[in-house]
C-alpha positions as CSV (number, residue, x, y, z in Angstrom):
1,M,0.6,11.3,-14.6
2,Y,-3.0,12.3,-15.3
3,K,-2.6,14.6,-18.3
4,K,-5.5,16.6,-19.7
5,F,-5.9,19.9,-21.4
6,Y,-9.1,21.7,-21.4
7,S,-10.2,24.4,-23.8
8,V,-10.5,28.0,-22.9
9,R,-12.5,31.2,-23.0
10,S,-11.5,34.5,-21.4
11,F,-10.9,32.9,-18.0
12,F,-7.6,31.8,-19.5
13,I,-6.8,35.4,-20.4
14,S,-7.5,36.7,-16.8
15,L,-5.0,34.1,-15.6
16,L,-2.5,35.3,-18.1
17,L,-2.9,38.9,-16.9
18,A,-2.7,37.8,-13.2
19,G,0.4,35.7,-13.9
20,A,4.0,36.7,-14.3
21,I,5.1,36.9,-17.9
22,G,8.9,37.0,-18.4
23,S,8.8,39.5,-21.3
24,A,7.8,43.1,-21.1
25,N,6.9,42.9,-24.7
26,A,4.4,40.1,-23.9
27,Q,3.0,42.1,-21.0
28,Q,2.4,45.1,-23.3
29,Q,0.8,43.1,-26.1
30,I,-1.6,40.8,-24.1
31,A,-4.9,42.6,-23.6
32,G,-7.5,40.6,-21.7
33,D,-11.1,39.9,-22.5
34,S,-12.7,40.8,-19.2
35,T,-16.2,39.2,-19.9
36,C,-15.3,35.9,-18.2
37,G,-17.7,34.5,-15.6
38,T,-17.3,32.1,-12.8
39,V,-18.1,28.7,-14.1
40,V,-15.3,26.6,-15.5
41,Y,-15.8,23.3,-17.2
42,Q,-13.3,20.4,-17.4
43,V,-13.3,16.9,-18.9
44,T,-12.0,14.2,-16.6
45,S,-11.4,10.4,-16.4
46,A,-12.4,7.9,-13.7
47,V,-9.8,5.6,-12.2
48,P,-11.1,2.7,-10.2
49,T,-9.4,2.0,-6.8
50,G,-6.3,-0.1,-7.2
51,S,-6.0,0.5,-11.0
52,G,-3.0,2.0,-12.5
53,S,-4.6,2.6,-15.8
54,I,-5.8,5.9,-17.1
55,Y,-9.4,5.6,-18.2
56,P,-10.8,7.7,-21.1
57,F,-11.8,11.3,-20.5
58,Q,-15.6,11.1,-20.5
59,Y,-16.9,13.2,-17.7
60,I,-17.8,16.9,-18.0
61,K,-17.6,18.6,-14.7
62,T,-17.2,22.0,-13.2
63,L,-13.9,23.0,-11.6
64,N,-13.5,24.8,-8.3
65,I,-11.0,27.5,-9.3
66,T,-10.1,28.1,-5.7
67,N,-8.8,24.7,-4.8
68,G,-8.7,22.8,-8.1
69,T,-11.1,20.0,-7.1
70,A,-13.9,18.6,-9.3
71,G,-17.4,19.9,-8.9
72,T,-20.8,18.9,-10.4
73,T,-20.9,16.3,-13.1
74,W,-22.8,17.9,-16.0
75,Y,-22.5,15.0,-18.4
76,N,-21.3,11.4,-18.0
77,G,-20.0,10.2,-21.4
78,R,-20.4,6.5,-20.4
79,V,-24.2,6.6,-20.0
80,G,-25.4,10.1,-21.1
81,L,-28.1,10.7,-23.7
82,C,-26.8,10.9,-27.3
83,F,-28.3,12.0,-30.6
84,K,-27.4,12.9,-34.1
85,S,-27.6,16.7,-34.7
86,D,-31.0,16.2,-36.5
87,G,-32.4,14.6,-33.3
88,T,-32.1,11.0,-34.3
89,P,-31.4,9.0,-31.1
90,L,-28.1,7.2,-30.7
91,P,-27.2,4.6,-28.0
92,N,-26.6,6.2,-24.6
93,G,-22.9,6.7,-23.9
94,S,-21.9,6.4,-27.5
95,L,-20.4,9.9,-28.2
96,L,-18.1,11.3,-25.6
97,K,-15.5,8.5,-25.7
98,N,-12.1,10.2,-25.0
99,T,-11.5,13.8,-25.8
100,S,-8.5,16.1,-25.3
101,A,-10.2,19.4,-26.1
102,I,-13.5,21.2,-25.3
103,A,-14.7,24.7,-26.3
104,F,-17.7,26.5,-24.9
105,D,-20.0,28.7,-27.1
106,G,-21.9,31.0,-24.8
107,H,-24.3,32.1,-27.6
108,T,-25.7,28.6,-28.1
109,M,-24.8,27.1,-24.6
110,R,-22.9,24.3,-26.4
111,L,-19.7,22.6,-25.3
112,Y,-18.0,21.3,-28.4
113,F,-15.6,18.4,-28.5
114,V,-14.0,15.8,-30.8
115,N,-12.8,12.4,-29.7
116,N,-9.2,11.2,-30.0
117,S,-8.3,8.6,-32.6
118,T,-5.3,7.7,-34.7
119,T,-7.4,5.3,-36.9
120,T,-10.6,7.2,-37.6
121,A,-11.6,10.7,-38.7
122,E,-13.7,11.8,-35.7
123,D,-16.9,13.8,-36.2
124,L,-17.5,17.2,-34.5
125,C,-19.8,16.8,-31.5
126,Y,-21.3,19.0,-28.8
127,I,-23.0,18.8,-25.5
128,D,-26.1,21.0,-25.3
129,L,-26.2,22.8,-21.9
130,S,-29.2,24.9,-22.7
131,N,-31.6,22.4,-21.1
132,I,-30.1,21.6,-17.7
133,S,-32.9,19.0,-17.0
134,S,-31.8,16.8,-19.9
135,V,-28.2,17.4,-20.9
136,A,-27.3,15.4,-24.0
137,A,-24.5,15.0,-26.5
138,Y,-25.0,15.4,-30.3
139,K,-22.9,14.5,-33.3
140,F,-22.7,16.2,-36.7
141,D,-22.8,13.0,-38.8
142,S,-20.1,12.5,-41.4
143,S,-18.5,15.8,-40.4
144,P,-15.0,15.1,-39.2
145,L,-13.1,18.0,-37.7
146,E,-9.8,16.7,-38.9
147,T,-9.5,14.4,-41.9
148,T,-5.8,13.5,-41.7
149,I,-5.4,10.3,-39.6
150,G,-2.3,9.4,-37.7
151,T,0.1,10.4,-34.9
152,G,0.0,14.2,-34.2
153,Y,-3.4,14.8,-35.8
154,N,-5.6,14.5,-32.7
155,I,-7.3,17.7,-31.8
156,T,-5.8,18.8,-28.5
157,R,-6.7,22.5,-28.4
158,M,-10.1,24.2,-29.0
159,A,-11.7,27.6,-28.3
160,F,-14.2,30.1,-29.5
161,A,-12.8,33.5,-30.6
162,S,-14.5,36.8,-30.5
163,D,-15.3,36.6,-34.2
164,G,-17.9,33.9,-33.3
165,Y,-16.1,31.0,-34.8
166,G,-14.7,28.0,-33.1
167,Y,-11.1,27.0,-33.7
168,A,-9.3,23.8,-33.2
169,L,-5.6,23.0,-33.4
170,T,-4.0,19.6,-34.0
171,E,-1.3,18.3,-31.6
172,N,1.4,18.9,-34.2
173,G,0.2,22.4,-35.2
174,N,-0.2,21.3,-38.8
175,D,-3.9,22.1,-39.0
176,L,-5.7,25.1,-37.6
177,I,-9.4,24.4,-38.1
178,Q,-12.3,26.9,-38.1
179,F,-15.8,25.6,-37.4
180,S,-19.4,26.8,-36.8
181,A,-23.0,25.7,-37.1
182,D,-25.6,27.8,-38.9
183,S,-29.2,28.5,-38.0
184,A,-30.3,25.2,-39.5
185,N,-27.7,23.5,-37.3
186,M,-25.5,22.5,-40.3
187,P,-21.8,22.4,-39.6
188,H,-19.3,24.4,-41.5
189,I,-15.7,23.3,-41.2
190,N,-12.8,25.1,-42.8
191,R,-9.4,23.4,-42.5
192,L,-6.9,26.3,-42.7
193,G,-3.6,24.4,-42.6
194,A,-0.4,24.6,-40.6
195,L,0.6,27.4,-38.3
196,V,3.4,29.6,-39.6
197,N,6.2,31.1,-37.5
198,D,6.4,34.9,-37.6
199,S,9.8,36.1,-38.8
200,S,10.4,37.6,-35.4
201,N,10.1,34.3,-33.5
202,G,13.8,33.5,-33.6
203,T,14.4,30.2,-32.0
204,H,10.8,29.8,-30.8
205,D,9.2,27.4,-33.1
206,V,5.4,27.1,-32.7
207,L,5.4,23.8,-34.6
208,A,7.8,22.2,-32.0
209,E,5.5,23.1,-29.1
210,T,3.6,20.4,-27.2
211,D,0.2,20.3,-25.5
212,G,-1.3,23.4,-23.9
213,D,-4.3,25.2,-25.3
214,I,-5.7,28.2,-27.3
215,C,-8.1,30.9,-26.3
216,S,-9.6,34.1,-27.7
217,D,-7.5,37.3,-27.5
218,G,-10.7,39.4,-27.6
219,S,-9.9,40.8,-31.1
220,A,-10.8,37.8,-33.4
221,G,-7.4,36.3,-32.8
222,L,-6.1,33.5,-30.6
223,Y,-3.5,33.0,-27.9
224,F,-1.6,29.8,-27.7
225,I,0.2,28.7,-24.6
226,P,1.9,25.3,-24.8
227,N,3.6,23.3,-22.1
228,S,6.7,25.4,-22.5
229,C,4.7,28.4,-21.2
230,N,5.7,30.4,-24.3
231,V,2.9,32.8,-25.3
232,Y,2.0,33.1,-29.0
233,R,-0.6,35.2,-30.7
234,I,-2.2,33.5,-33.7
235,N,-3.9,35.4,-36.6
236,P,-6.4,32.9,-38.0
237,A,-6.6,34.7,-41.3
238,T,-2.9,34.2,-42.0
239,K,-2.1,31.3,-39.5
240,V,0.9,33.3,-38.5
241,A,1.9,32.7,-34.8
242,T,3.9,35.5,-33.2
243,W,5.9,34.7,-30.0
244,L,5.1,37.3,-27.3
245,G,7.2,36.0,-24.4
246,T,7.3,33.3,-21.8
247,M,5.3,33.0,-18.7
248,V,7.3,32.7,-15.5
249,G,6.3,30.4,-12.6
250,F,3.1,29.2,-14.3
251,I,2.2,25.7,-15.6
252,G,0.3,25.5,-18.9
253,L,-3.3,25.9,-17.9
254,A,-6.3,25.7,-20.1
255,L,-10.0,25.7,-19.1
256,S,-13.4,26.4,-20.5
257,C,-15.3,29.3,-18.9
258,R,-18.9,30.4,-19.2
259,D,-20.4,33.8,-18.2
260,D,-22.9,32.9,-15.5
261,S,-23.4,30.6,-12.5
262,P,-26.0,28.0,-13.5
263,P,-27.9,25.7,-11.1
264,A,-26.8,22.1,-11.1
265,P,-28.3,20.1,-13.9
266,G,-31.3,18.0,-12.8
267,G,-30.8,19.1,-9.3
268,G,-27.4,17.6,-9.1
269,E,-25.9,15.1,-11.6
270,A,-26.4,15.3,-15.3
271,A,-29.4,13.5,-16.7
272,G,-28.7,9.8,-16.9
273,A,-25.4,10.2,-15.1
274,V,-24.1,8.1,-12.3
275,E,-21.2,9.0,-10.0
276,P,-18.1,7.5,-11.5
277,E,-15.5,5.4,-9.7
278,P,-13.0,7.2,-7.5
279,E,-10.9,9.3,-9.9
280,N,-8.0,11.7,-10.0
281,R,-9.5,14.8,-8.5
282,S,-6.4,16.9,-8.4
283,E,-7.1,17.8,-12.1
284,L,-3.4,18.2,-12.7
285,I,-2.7,20.3,-15.8
286,Q,0.8,20.0,-17.1
């Protein structure tokens, strides 16, 4: 099973509104952010022919939202240009190693990510998409997004909310993290702590949920839809997650959307990129 969850902007909300939600309460409470455009990013792996192994997720591509196939490769993490955030060069292919979450910031044209690791606190990184002729990855040195190391603390959900901040959520829900970069390109990371169940949630425990993703609710809050297809609204100020209902006939989908239709970088592939080995192009999202 090729499992990957991709972060979201308002495209996710449009899918929510188009989908069937098995709770009238949820239908009434979910209000969409209608500013979503037509370009959706995903991060994928490459699997050589005859190999049963799952390779790291290192390729940033667009996604055809009509048929689910992969589109243009915008960045190849194995060979792509890499720098520290101050412009100091790093070895090519040294940053995007294996990520479970991406978040697009339309104001800066950055696609933020953090690598998976259970042994190292991984720094916040981003791919700069503002210069399509030379797409590169950057790292905020000594700026780990999550400082707790161990099982359950990989970042598996990321999104930008309408308050302008990026948010990330650990796999176990025990740390909701707010992040941003100022005008001097200095990172600001605020680890808010564990999600809290609203008293109305009943048997629906947000901390028991697995995988899925988060996205903006258009009002400085977040939606969280895990594999169970339950729908929660998260208030970042209080970390309270309120169960709204359950989506019916819908697999847990999470994508990253931007608000325009850009030309392909460098006339086709991302700068320095090569076409990877044959890969899983079904882009199955559990």
